[in-house]
C-alpha positions as CSV (number, residue, x, y, z in Angstrom):
1,X,121.0,146.2,119.6
2,X,123.0,146.9,122.7
3,X,123.3,144.8,125.8
4,X,124.5,145.5,129.3
5,X,128.1,145.1,130.2
6,X,129.3,141.9,131.8
7,X,129.7,143.6,135.1
8,X,126.2,145.0,135.2
9,X,123.7,143.1,137.3
10,X,120.7,144.7,135.7
11,X,119.6,143.8,132.3
12,X,119.1,146.8,130.1
13,X,116.1,146.8,127.7
14,X,116.7,146.0,124.1
15,X,116.5,148.9,121.8
16,X,114.4,148.7,118.7
17,X,111.2,146.8,117.9
18,X,111.1,143.0,118.1
19,X,108.5,140.6,116.9
20,X,106.5,139.3,119.9
21,X,106.7,135.7,120.9
22,X,104.4,133.4,119.0
23,X,102.3,132.8,122.1
24,X,101.8,136.5,122.4
25,X,100.8,136.8,118.8
26,X,98.2,134.0,119.1
27,X,97.1,135.5,122.4
28,X,96.5,138.8,120.7
29,X,94.3,137.0,118.1
30,X,92.4,135.5,121.0
31,X,91.8,139.1,122.3
32,X,90.7,140.2,118.9
33,X,88.2,137.3,118.8
34,X,86.8,138.5,122.1
35,X,86.3,142.0,120.7
36,X,84.6,140.5,117.6
37,X,82.0,138.8,119.8
38,X,81.0,142.3,121.1
39,X,80.7,143.7,117.5
40,X,79.1,140.9,115.5
41,X,75.9,139.1,116.3
42,X,76.1,135.4,115.9
43,X,74.3,133.7,113.1
44,X,73.5,130.3,111.7
45,X,72.6,128.6,108.4
46,X,70.2,125.9,107.5
47,X,71.9,122.7,106.4
48,X,71.0,119.7,104.4
49,X,72.5,116.2,104.5
50,X,74.3,115.2,101.3
51,X,73.5,111.5,100.7
52,X,76.6,110.9,98.7
53,X,79.2,112.4,101.0
54,X,77.3,112.2,104.3
55,X,78.1,115.8,105.1
56,X,75.8,118.5,106.3
57,X,76.1,121.3,103.7
58,X,75.0,124.9,104.0
59,X,71.9,126.1,102.3
60,X,72.7,129.3,100.3
61,X,70.6,132.2,101.3
62,X,69.6,130.6,104.6
63,X,71.6,132.7,106.9
64,X,69.8,134.1,109.9
65,X,71.2,136.4,112.7
66,X,70.5,135.0,116.1
67,X,70.1,137.5,118.9
68,X,72.5,140.5,119.3
69,X,76.2,140.9,119.6
70,X,77.3,140.2,123.1
71,X,80.8,140.2,124.6
72,X,81.9,136.6,125.3
73,X,82.4,135.9,129.0
74,X,85.8,136.1,130.5
75,X,85.3,132.8,132.3
76,X,83.6,129.6,131.2
77,X,79.8,129.7,131.6
78,X,78.4,126.2,131.3
79,X,79.3,124.9,127.9
80,X,80.2,128.3,126.6
81,X,83.9,129.0,126.2
82,X,85.2,132.1,128.0
83,X,88.3,134.2,127.3
84,X,90.4,132.7,130.1
85,X,89.0,129.2,129.5
86,X,89.7,129.2,125.8
87,X,93.1,127.7,126.2
88,X,91.8,124.8,128.3
89,X,88.8,124.3,126.1
90,X,90.9,124.4,123.0
91,X,93.5,122.0,124.3
92,X,90.8,119.4,125.2
93,X,88.6,119.8,122.2
94,X,88.4,117.6,119.1
95,X,89.3,113.9,118.9
96,X,92.3,111.7,118.6
97,X,92.1,112.1,114.8
98,X,92.0,115.8,114.7
99,X,92.6,119.2,116.2
100,X,93.2,120.0,118.9
101,X,93.9,117.1,121.2
102,X,94.8,114.8,118.4
103,X,97.4,117.2,117.0
104,X,98.7,118.1,120.5
105,X,99.4,114.4,121.4
106,X,100.8,113.8,117.9
107,X,103.3,116.6,118.3
108,X,104.4,115.4,121.8
109,X,104.7,111.7,120.9
110,X,106.6,112.3,117.7
111,X,108.9,114.7,119.5
112,X,109.6,112.3,122.3
113,X,110.1,109.4,119.8
114,X,112.6,111.4,117.8
115,X,114.3,112.4,121.0
116,X,115.0,108.7,121.6
117,X,116.3,108.2,118.0
118,X,118.6,111.2,118.3
119,X,119.9,110.1,121.7
120,X,121.3,106.9,120.1
121,X,123.7,109.1,118.1
122,X,123.0,107.1,114.9
123,X,121.4,110.0,113.0
124,X,124.3,112.3,113.9
125,X,126.9,109.9,112.8
126,X,125.1,109.0,109.6
127,X,124.7,112.7,108.7
128,X,128.4,113.3,109.3
129,X,129.2,110.4,107.1
130,X,126.9,111.6,104.4
131,X,128.1,115.2,104.5
132,X,131.7,114.1,104.1
133,X,130.7,112.4,100.8
134,X,127.7,114.4,99.4
135,X,128.5,118.0,100.4
136,X,129.1,119.0,96.8
137,X,125.8,117.5,95.5
138,X,123.4,119.7,97.6
139,X,122.3,121.7,94.6
140,X,120.8,118.5,93.1
141,X,119.8,116.9,96.4
142,X,117.6,119.7,97.7
143,X,115.5,120.3,94.5
144,X,114.8,116.6,94.1
145,X,113.6,116.2,97.7
146,X,111.5,119.4,97.4
147,X,109.9,118.0,94.3
148,X,109.1,114.8,96.3
149,X,107.5,116.6,99.1
150,X,105.4,118.8,96.8
151,X,104.2,115.7,95.0
152,X,103.3,114.2,98.4
153,X,101.1,117.3,99.2
154,X,99.5,117.0,95.8
155,X,98.7,113.3,95.7
156,X,97.8,112.4,99.3
157,X,97.6,115.7,101.1
158,X,100.9,115.5,103.0
159,X,101.1,118.3,105.6
160,X,101.3,117.3,109.2
161,X,103.4,114.3,108.2
162,X,106.2,116.7,107.1
163,X,106.9,117.5,110.7
164,X,108.3,114.0,111.1
165,X,110.6,114.3,108.1
166,X,111.8,117.7,109.2
167,X,113.4,116.2,112.3
168,X,116.2,114.6,110.4
169,X,116.3,116.7,107.2
170,X,116.8,120.0,109.0
171,X,120.1,118.8,110.6
172,X,121.1,117.5,107.1
173,X,120.6,120.8,105.3
174,X,122.4,122.6,108.1
175,X,125.4,120.3,107.7
176,X,125.3,121.0,104.0
177,X,125.9,124.7,104.8
178,X,122.3,126.0,104.7
179,X,120.1,127.3,107.5
180,X,117.2,125.7,109.3
181,X,114.6,127.7,107.4
182,X,115.8,126.0,104.2
183,X,115.0,122.7,105.9
184,X,111.4,123.9,106.7
185,X,111.0,125.1,103.1
186,X,112.3,121.8,101.8
187,X,109.8,119.8,103.8
188,X,106.7,121.5,105.0
189,X,106.8,124.4,102.6
190,X,107.0,122.2,99.6
191,X,104.1,120.1,100.7
192,X,101.8,123.1,100.9
193,X,102.7,124.2,97.4
194,X,101.6,120.8,96.2
195,X,98.6,120.8,98.5
196,X,97.4,124.2,97.0
197,X,97.8,123.1,93.4
198,X,96.7,119.5,93.7
199,X,94.5,117.7,91.2
200,X,93.5,114.8,93.4
201,X,94.1,115.6,97.1
202,X,91.3,113.6,98.9
203,X,91.3,116.1,101.8
204,X,90.7,119.2,99.8
205,X,90.0,119.0,96.1
206,X,87.9,115.8,96.2
207,X,85.7,117.2,99.0
208,X,85.4,120.7,97.5
209,X,84.5,119.3,94.0
210,X,81.9,116.9,95.6
211,X,80.2,119.8,97.5
212,X,80.3,121.9,94.3
213,X,78.6,119.1,92.3
214,X,81.7,118.5,90.1
215,X,83.0,115.1,89.0
216,X,86.2,113.9,90.9
217,X,89.4,114.7,89.1
218,X,87.6,117.1,86.7
219,X,89.9,120.0,85.6
220,X,93.0,117.8,86.5
221,X,94.9,119.0,83.4
222,X,94.9,122.7,84.3
223,X,95.7,121.9,88.0
224,X,98.6,119.6,87.0
225,X,100.0,122.5,84.9
226,X,99.6,124.8,87.9
227,X,101.3,122.3,90.2
228,X,104.3,122.0,87.9
229,X,104.7,125.8,87.4
230,X,104.2,126.6,91.1
231,X,106.6,123.8,92.2
232,X,109.4,124.8,89.8
233,X,109.2,128.5,90.7
234,X,109.1,127.6,94.4
235,X,112.2,125.5,94.1
236,X,114.0,128.2,92.2
237,X,113.2,130.7,94.9
238,X,114.2,128.3,97.6
239,X,117.5,127.5,96.0
240,X,118.3,131.1,95.2
241,X,117.7,132.1,98.8
242,X,119.6,129.1,100.2
243,X,122.7,129.5,97.9
244,X,122.8,133.3,98.6
245,X,122.8,132.7,102.4
246,X,125.4,130.0,102.1
247,X,127.7,132.2,100.1
248,X,127.3,134.9,102.8
249,X,127.9,132.5,105.6
250,X,131.1,131.1,104.0
251,X,132.3,134.4,102.6
252,X,132.4,133.2,99.1
253,X,133.0,136.0,96.5
254,X,134.0,134.0,93.5
255,X,130.5,133.0,92.4
256,X,131.1,129.3,93.4
257,X,128.0,128.2,95.3
258,X,129.7,125.2,96.9
259,X,131.3,125.3,100.3
260,X,135.0,124.6,100.7
261,X,135.8,120.9,101.3
262,X,135.8,119.9,104.9
263,X,135.7,116.7,106.9
264,X,133.6,116.1,110.0
265,X,134.8,113.7,112.6
266,X,132.6,110.7,112.6
267,X,132.4,107.2,114.0
268,X,129.8,105.7,111.9
269,X,129.8,101.9,112.6
270,X,127.5,99.0,111.9
271,X,125.4,99.4,115.0
272,X,124.6,103.0,113.8
273,X,123.8,101.6,110.4
274,X,121.4,99.1,112.0
275,X,119.5,101.8,113.8
276,X,119.5,104.0,110.6
277,X,118.0,101.0,108.7
278,X,115.4,100.6,111.4
279,X,114.5,104.3,111.0
280,X,114.4,104.0,107.2
281,X,112.2,101.0,107.4
282,X,109.9,103.0,109.7
283,X,109.8,105.8,107.0
284,X,108.8,103.2,104.3
285,X,106.2,101.9,106.7
286,X,104.9,105.4,107.3
287,X,104.7,106.3,103.6
288,X,103.0,102.9,102.9
289,X,100.5,103.5,105.6
290,X,99.6,107.1,104.6
291,X,99.3,106.3,100.9
292,X,97.6,102.9,100.9
293,X,95.9,102.6,104.4
294,X,94.9,106.1,105.1
295,X,97.0,106.4,108.2
296,X,96.7,109.8,110.0
297,X,97.7,111.3,113.3
298,X,96.9,108.4,115.6
299,X,98.6,105.7,113.4
300,X,101.6,107.8,112.5
301,X,102.3,108.7,116.1
302,X,102.1,105.0,117.0
303,X,104.5,104.2,114.2
304,X,107.1,106.7,115.5
305,X,106.7,105.3,119.0
306,X,107.6,101.9,117.7
307,X,110.6,103.3,115.9
308,X,111.8,105.0,119.0
309,X,111.4,101.9,121.2
310,X,113.2,99.6,118.7
311,X,116.0,102.2,118.3
312,X,116.5,102.4,122.0
313,X,116.6,98.6,122.2
314,X,119.2,98.3,119.5
315,X,121.3,101.0,121.1
316,X,121.2,99.2,124.5
317,X,122.2,95.9,122.9
318,X,125.0,97.2,120.6
319,X,125.9,100.7,121.8
320,X,125.8,100.3,125.6
321,X,128.3,103.2,126.0
322,X,125.7,105.6,124.6
323,X,123.6,105.5,127.8
324,X,121.4,103.5,130.1
325,X,117.7,102.7,129.7
326,X,116.8,105.7,131.9
327,X,118.7,107.9,129.6
328,X,116.4,107.0,126.7
329,X,113.4,107.7,128.9
330,X,114.8,111.1,129.7
331,X,115.4,111.6,125.9
332,X,111.8,110.9,125.3
333,X,110.7,113.5,127.9
334,X,113.2,116.0,126.6
335,X,112.1,115.6,123.0
336,X,108.4,116.0,124.0
337,X,109.2,119.1,126.1
338,X,111.0,120.8,123.2
339,X,107.7,120.7,121.2
340,X,105.5,121.7,124.1
341,X,105.3,125.4,123.0
342,X,104.0,124.3,119.6
343,X,101.4,122.1,121.3
344,X,100.3,125.1,123.4
345,X,99.8,127.2,120.2
346,X,97.5,124.5,118.8
347,X,95.4,124.7,121.9
348,X,95.1,128.5,121.9
349,X,94.3,128.5,118.1
350,X,91.4,126.0,118.7
351,X,90.3,128.0,121.7
352,X,89.9,131.1,119.3
353,X,87.4,129.1,117.3
354,X,85.5,128.0,120.3
355,X,85.3,131.6,121.7
356,X,83.8,132.7,118.4
357,X,81.1,130.0,118.7
358,X,82.7,127.0,116.9
359,X,82.6,126.0,113.2
360,X,79.2,124.2,113.1
361,X,77.2,126.1,110.5
362,X,73.9,125.0,112.1
363,X,74.7,126.5,115.5
364,X,74.9,130.3,116.2
365,X,78.5,131.6,115.9
366,X,80.4,134.7,114.9
367,X,82.3,132.6,112.4
368,X,79.0,132.1,110.5
369,X,78.4,135.8,110.5
370,X,81.9,136.5,109.1
371,X,81.3,133.9,106.4
372,X,78.0,135.6,105.4
373,X,79.4,139.1,105.3
374,X,82.3,138.0,103.1
375,X,80.0,136.2,100.7
376,X,77.7,139.2,100.5
377,X,80.7,141.5,99.7
378,X,81.7,139.3,96.7
379,X,78.2,139.3,95.2
380,X,77.4,142.0,92.6
381,X,80.9,142.4,91.0
382,X,82.3,141.3,87.6
383,X,83.5,137.7,87.2
384,X,87.2,138.7,87.3
385,X,86.8,140.8,90.5
386,X,84.6,138.2,92.1
387,X,87.1,135.4,91.4
388,X,89.9,137.5,93.1
389,X,87.5,138.3,95.9
390,X,86.9,134.5,96.5
391,X,90.7,134.0,96.6
392,X,91.1,136.8,99.2
393,X,88.2,135.5,101.3
394,X,89.4,131.9,101.3
395,X,92.9,133.0,102.3
396,X,91.5,135.2,105.1
397,X,89.0,132.6,106.3
398,X,91.8,130.0,106.6
399,X,93.2,132.0,109.5
400,X,90.2,130.8,111.5
401,X,89.5,127.3,110.0
402,X,92.8,125.7,109.1
403,X,91.4,122.3,108.2
404,X,91.1,121.9,104.4
405,X,88.1,119.6,104.6
406,X,86.5,121.7,107.3
407,X,86.9,124.9,105.2
408,X,85.5,123.2,102.2
409,X,82.5,122.1,104.1
410,X,81.9,125.6,105.4
411,X,82.6,127.8,102.4
412,X,82.0,125.8,99.3
413,X,78.2,125.5,99.8
414,X,78.1,129.3,99.7
415,X,80.9,129.9,97.1
416,X,79.6,127.4,94.6
417,X,76.1,128.9,94.2
418,X,77.6,132.4,94.4
419,X,79.9,131.6,91.5
420,X,76.9,130.9,89.4
421,X,75.5,134.3,90.2
422,X,78.7,136.3,89.3
423,X,79.6,134.4,86.2
424,X,82.5,132.4,87.7
425,X,82.6,128.6,87.0
426,X,82.4,126.3,89.9
427,X,85.8,124.9,89.0
428,X,87.3,128.3,89.4
429,X,85.5,128.6,92.8
430,X,87.2,125.4,93.9
431,X,90.5,126.7,92.6
432,X,90.1,129.8,94.8
433,X,89.5,127.5,97.8
434,X,92.6,125.4,97.0
435,X,95.0,128.3,96.5
436,X,93.6,130.2,99.5
437,X,93.6,127.2,101.8
438,X,96.9,125.6,100.9
439,X,99.3,128.6,100.6
440,X,97.9,130.3,103.7
441,X,99.4,127.5,105.8
442,X,102.8,128.9,105.0
443,X,102.2,132.1,106.8
444,X,99.5,131.8,109.5
445,X,100.5,131.1,113.1
446,X,97.2,129.3,113.5
447,X,98.5,126.5,111.4
448,X,99.4,123.6,113.7
449,X,101.6,121.9,111.2
450,X,103.6,125.1,110.4
451,X,104.1,125.9,114.0
452,X,105.1,122.3,114.8
453,X,107.6,122.2,111.9
454,X,109.1,125.5,113.0
455,X,109.5,124.2,116.5
456,X,111.2,121.1,115.3
457,X,113.6,123.2,113.2
458,X,114.2,125.6,116.1
459,X,113.0,128.6,114.0
460,X,111.1,131.5,115.7
461,X,108.0,132.5,113.9
462,X,109.3,136.1,113.6
463,X,112.4,134.8,111.8
464,X,110.1,132.8,109.5
465,X,108.0,135.8,108.6
466,X,111.0,138.0,107.9
467,X,112.4,135.4,105.5
468,X,109.1,134.6,103.8
469,X,107.8,138.1,102.8
470,X,109.2,137.9,99.3
471,X,107.9,134.4,98.8
472,X,104.5,135.5,100.1
473,X,104.4,138.3,97.5
474,X,105.5,136.0,94.8
475,X,102.9,133.3,95.6
476,X,100.2,135.9,95.9
477,X,100.9,137.3,92.5
478,X,101.0,133.8,91.0
479,X,97.7,132.9,92.7
480,X,96.0,136.0,91.4
481,X,97.4,135.3,87.9
482,X,96.2,131.7,88.1
483,X,92.7,132.9,89.0
484,X,92.7,135.5,86.2
485,X,93.8,132.8,83.7
486,X,91.1,130.5,85.0
487,X,88.4,133.1,84.4
488,X,89.8,134.1,81.1
489,X,89.8,130.6,79.6
490,X,86.5,129.7,81.3
491,X,88.0,127.0,83.4
């Protein structure tokens, strides 16, 4: 790529193709959604109330087209979302516990709170102190932490929570000689591998099994085996990539994967330790709340706000040279501003769903029509082909509905009875939902947690896709193999 000379006042265009900005990509998806409204007639399903779960489930075979295809309006018309109002409607939709407004506020509050913590300098000094002592143990440190995050995704559905951990782990892995993408793989990426192969995740497996009429935790043995295999292969891929790039960065040719010894200047003192202990206590509080109390976006954001305020107070008392009170307020605003682009992507992604009519199966929408066509295409094939078709459909549908519980409620009422017709067990249908839902979050720009974690790490979505293509191919082959094995053994 060539650039203009320093003396030139005009900026010459870059040569060669470049991946568009993330907002442009999502905007293009919004335009595609507009075109789909002109091609596909909206439809709806009949639903029934499940007494056990309290959810409204689709009735298989109840789909009805409603009216004819009609191009969605460009501007809002009453309650109907228009093309140019999709961003506003998406940003203001949902509740404090979910997308979009809940996720948007969560991203901004967590970003601002961590801005305060980072402004104290305690995290930087601690990382420098750690790197001076642990730089040669990275090959053990990273796999152990990736295993922890994968287990978190499998046991209690950790996903969005990984954004918070990425704030301080990405700088750590960079100091260890790795790149920021390694930090995302270590945190959010590992959670999604665990999420996709979970045996007890209450937000995906439990809901899907309940809808499919299966006992909770049934099939846990096979899923545990999948979790172990997927997690170990994922860690091996992650470490192979990380060590290869670190060797290239440091020019190592002797096969030694460790960086040369170095010492970072650091002034880690007891006030820094006090702030770090405050932060660590906050992390313990967070894990306790998520695991035992069911804390989600609202509670976690409040926890981080408390951590930020207490850290600022400790810094003002014991590190007055680090800034005035107004400086920490500015740090909060700066931290939130850095994550604003990710929050905007969340709004546009939700606006896409609203432009297509929303995700309520009982109300006319293009999403219901897409669901019906996909289910019809799977019917009539062998059990092996049908199982793979279910996997492909669940992966594709996740682009539109990124919520695991939401996708389960929408798709499993159709996939479960369809599996009976094509000779695929309902456990295998649930497995297709799991793998398609969880692993897709590693690659789709409509995933709020992925985009938020990338924003925290300072990684462009185009860079992420370029680095992930081989992992995408590997996980796709592994998922298809898992589905084939499930059909073969009658899982």
